[in-house]
N, C-alpha and C positions, 0 to 999 in steps of 0.2 A: 929399407926398413930401419927404423930407429932402434937403438939398443933397448929402449924401454917397451917397445911393442911386443906383444905376446900373441901367439896364434893358438886358438882353441878349435878343435874339430869335434863335432857331434852330429848325430842324426836326429831328425825330428819326424816322428810318425804319429800323427794325431788325426782323429776322425773329424769330419765337419762339425758334428754336434759338440765334440769336446773343444773345438777351436772357437766356437761362438762367444764364450765369455771373454776371450782375448780380443776378438774383433770388436766386441761391444764396449770395450774399455773397462770391464768389470774386474779384470785381473791386472795387477800392477807389476808383478815379477814372475818370471819363469825360472824354475830350478832345472838345470841340466847337469849331467855328468859327462865330461868330455872323454875322448878315447884314451886319455892318460889316467882316467880315474879321478880327476879333479872336479869338485862340485862348484858350479857357478850359478849366480843369481843374475839373470839378464832382465833388463827392463822390458816389459811386455810390449812397449811401443815399437820395439824393433821387429816385432812379428806382425 
């Protein structure tokens, strides 16, 4: 692992209905809070 790499751990628990906007491309970013309490904005294309 490079020194600049960071590891973020989080859980994702979402219903099928709530996931549909991500799947359809209607959402561009997902906000998550990792297990260390850091807030992250992740591109929805990764989901």
